[in-house]
C-alpha positions in Angstrom: -58.6 26.3 41.6 -57.7 27.3 38.1 -54.5 25.4 38.4 -56.5 22.3 39.4 -58.8 22.7 36.5 -55.7 23.1 34.1 -54.2 19.9 35.7 -57.4 18.0 35.2 -57.7 19.2 31.6 -54.0 18.5 30.9 -54.3 15.0 32.6 -57.3 14.3 30.2 -55.4 14.9 27.1 -52.2 13.3 28.5 -54.2 10.1 29.1 -56.0 10.3 25.6 -53.1 11.6 23.5 -49.9 10.9 25.6 -47.2 11.4 22.8 -48.9 14.4 21.2 -49.6 16.1 24.4 -45.9 15.6 25.7 -44.5 16.7 22.3 -46.6 19.8 22.0 -45.9 20.8 25.7 -42.0 20.2 25.1 -42.1 22.3 21.9 -43.7 25.3 23.6 -41.4 25.2 26.7 -38.2 24.8 24.4 -39.4 27.6 22.1 -39.9 30.1 25.1 -36.6 28.9 26.6 -34.7 29.7 23.6 -36.2 33.2 23.2 -35.3 33.9 26.9 -31.8 32.6 26.1 -31.5 35.0 23.2 -32.7 37.9 25.3 -30.1 36.9 27.9 -27.4 37.0 25.2 -28.4 40.4 24.1 -28.4 41.8 27.7 -24.8 40.4 28.0 -23.8 42.1 24.7 -25.5 45.4 26.0 -23.4 45.4 29.2 -20.2 44.6 27.3 -20.8 47.5 25.1 -21.4 49.9 28.0 -18.1 48.8 29.5 -16.2 49.3 26.2 -17.6 52.8 25.7 -16.5 53.6 29.3 -13.1 52.4 28.5 -12.4 54.6 25.4 -12.9 58.1 26.7 -9.2 58.8 26.0 -9.2 57.5 22.4 -8.4 60.2 19.9 -11.5 60.1 17.7 -10.2 62.6 15.2 -7.8 59.9 14.0 -10.6 57.8 12.6 -11.5 58.6 9.1 -15.3 59.2 8.5 -15.5 56.4 5.8 -14.1 53.9 8.3 -16.8 55.0 10.7 -19.6 54.5 8.2 -18.2 51.1 7.2 -18.0 49.7 10.8 -20.9 51.2 12.5 -23.2 48.1 11.8 -20.7 45.7 13.2 -20.9 47.2 16.7 -24.7 46.7 17.2 -25.2 45.3 20.6 -28.8 43.9 20.1 -29.4 41.2 17.6 -33.2 40.5 16.5 -34.5 37.3 18.1 -33.8 34.4 15.7 -37.2 32.6 15.6 -35.8 29.9 13.3 -33.4 29.0 16.1 -36.2 28.9 18.5 -38.2 26.8 16.2 -35.2 24.3 15.8 -34.8 23.9 19.6 -38.6 23.5 19.9 -38.5 20.6 17.3 -35.6 18.9 19.1 -37.3 19.0 22.3 -40.7 18.0 20.8 -39.4 15.1 18.6 -36.4 13.8 20.7 -36.5 14.9 24.4 -40.2 14.7 25.0 -40.4 11.0 23.9 -37.2 10.2 25.8 -38.6 11.7 29.0 -41.8 9.7 28.8 -39.7 6.5 28.7 -36.9 7.6 31.2 -39.0 8.6 34.2 -40.9 5.4 34.3 -37.7 3.6 33.9 -35.9 5.0 36.8 -38.9 4.7 38.9 -38.9 1.0 38.3 -35.1 0.9 39.0 -35.7 2.7 42.4 -39.5 2.3 43.2 -39.3 3.4 46.9 -39.9 6.9 48.0 -37.4 6.6 50.8 -34.5 9.1 51.1 -32.0 6.3 49.8 -34.4 5.6 46.9 -34.9 9.2 45.9 -31.0 9.8 46.0 -30.5 6.8 43.8 -33.0 8.2 41.2 -31.3 11.6 41.2 -27.9 10.0 40.7 -29.2 7.8 37.8 -31.0 10.9 36.4 -27.7 12.9 36.5 -25.3 10.3 35.8 -26.9 8.7 32.8 -30.0 10.8 31.8 -28.4 14.3 31.8 -25.6 13.2 29.4 -28.0 11.6 27.1 -30.3 14.6 27.0 -27.3 16.9 26.4 -26.2 14.6 23.5 -29.8 14.5 22.1 -29.7 18.3 21.8 -26.1 19.1 20.8 -25.7 16.5 17.9 -29.0 17.1 16.2 -28.6 20.9 16.6 -25.2 20.7 15.0 -26.4 18.4 12.3 -29.2 20.8 11.4 -26.8 23.7 11.4 -24.4 21.9 9.1 -27.1 20.9 6.7 -28.5 24.5 6.5 -24.9 25.8 6.0 -24.3 23.3 3.2 -27.6 24.1 1.4 -25.7 25.3 -1.7 -24.3 21.8 -2.1 -27.8 20.4 -2.6 -28.6 22.5 -5.5 -29.2 20.9 -8.9 -25.9 22.1 -10.2 -23.8 21.3 -7.3 -25.3 18.1 -5.9 -23.3 14.8 -5.7 -24.2 11.6 -4.1 -21.2 11.8 -2.0 -22.5 15.1 -0.4 -25.0 13.3 1.8 -22.6 11.2 3.9 -20.2 14.0 3.9 -22.7 16.5 5.4 -23.9 13.8 7.9 -20.4 13.1 8.9 -19.6 16.8 9.3 -22.8 17.3 11.4 -21.9 14.4 13.8 -18.3 15.6 14.1 -19.4 19.2 14.8 -21.8 17.9 17.3 -19.1 15.8 19.2 -16.7 18.8 19.1 -19.5 20.9 20.7 -20.0 18.2 23.3 -16.3 18.2 24.1 -16.1 21.9 24.3 -19.4 22.9 25.9 -20.9 19.5 27.2 -19.1 19.6 30.6 -20.3 23.2 31.3 -23.9 22.2 30.5 -23.7 19.0 32.7 -22.3 21.2 35.5 -25.3 23.5 35.1 -27.6 20.4 35.2 -26.3 19.1 38.5 -26.6 22.5 40.1 -30.3 22.6 39.2 -32.0 19.3 38.6 -31.2 17.6 41.9 -33.2 20.3 43.8 -36.0 20.1 41.4 -36.2 16.3 41.6 -36.3 16.4 45.3 -39.9 17.6 44.5 -40.5 15.5 41.5 -39.7 12.2 43.1 -41.3 12.9 46.4 -44.6 15.0 45.7 -45.4 14.7 42.0 -47.3 11.6 40.8 -45.5 9.6 38.2 -48.1 10.5 35.5 -47.5 14.1 36.1 -43.7 14.0 36.3 -43.1 14.6 32.6 -45.4 17.8 32.9 -43.6 19.1 36.0 -40.2 18.4 34.2 -41.4 20.4 31.2 -42.2 23.5 33.4 -39.2 23.2 35.5 -37.0 22.9 32.4 -37.7 26.4 31.2 -34.4 27.4 32.7 -32.8 24.2 31.7 -33.8 24.7 27.9 -32.4 28.1 28.0 -29.1 26.7 29.3 -29.2 24.0 26.6 -29.9 26.6 23.9 -27.0 28.8 25.1 -24.4 26.2 25.2 -25.5 24.2 22.1 -25.6 27.4 20.0 -22.6 29.0 21.5 -19.9 29.9 18.9 -16.3 30.8 19.1 -17.3 34.5 18.5 -18.8 34.4 22.0 -15.3 34.1 23.5 -13.5 37.2 24.7 -12.8 39.6 21.8 -9.8 41.9 21.5 -11.3 45.3 20.3 -9.1 47.4 18.2 -8.5 51.1 18.8 -10.6 51.9 15.7 -13.5 49.7 16.8 -13.4 51.3 20.4 -13.6 54.7 18.9 -16.5 53.8 16.5 -18.4 52.3 19.4 -17.9 55.5 21.3 -19.0 57.5 18.2 -22.2 55.4 17.8 -23.1 55.9 21.6 -22.5 59.7 21.2 -24.2 60.5 17.6 -23.8 64.1 18.2 -20.0 63.7 17.5 -20.7 62.8 14.0 
């Protein structure tokens, strides 16, 4: 009953303010999805740290100088505070780019394949994953890389350093970084998409009315947004790291503070 009341309330605002309602919903879902993604990343770091500590029981800690321990302790933190700026960025991308795209995309593929027969539904799913998913991934990766590049180059926009040639250079670097991110992480993201969305869309295209399909997609995409956030923000530092003997010993010391 409460869900029906919520659906009626949401439908009312969706009819009256379609763009604002979809954008706001998209922002909230993407913001939450990115926070969940960051929590997952922290849990992965914590598990790796536990394995590291278990693997260094035979390291001779006495060989490590105390000043080296003090200098390196902070580098071995396994938990990183939630970056709400990153969550805000992902929310804005979803709100300003993906939400408007979805309000156009679903009616478009419904027109291409209007029948709710099994072949029609399969055609919609193939269109969605063959065309829609790559476009959505690009709409996240490239703007995300451009925002990151602009923020990283903020010193070049100061009054002392600014040059007119800075603007096209930063834009070019941002687009290039986005394309390279697509090249390295786009395939994995798309693979995650085809392992998730076809099953969701079996419900979307058979049960959910067209007017509510964007809403259903918003809520179903909580996992999808976490995946997009993970791969679009994934850096080379997330790859396997070879830990030195000193770092292993220091990690062990931090886990056993009584040794200090």
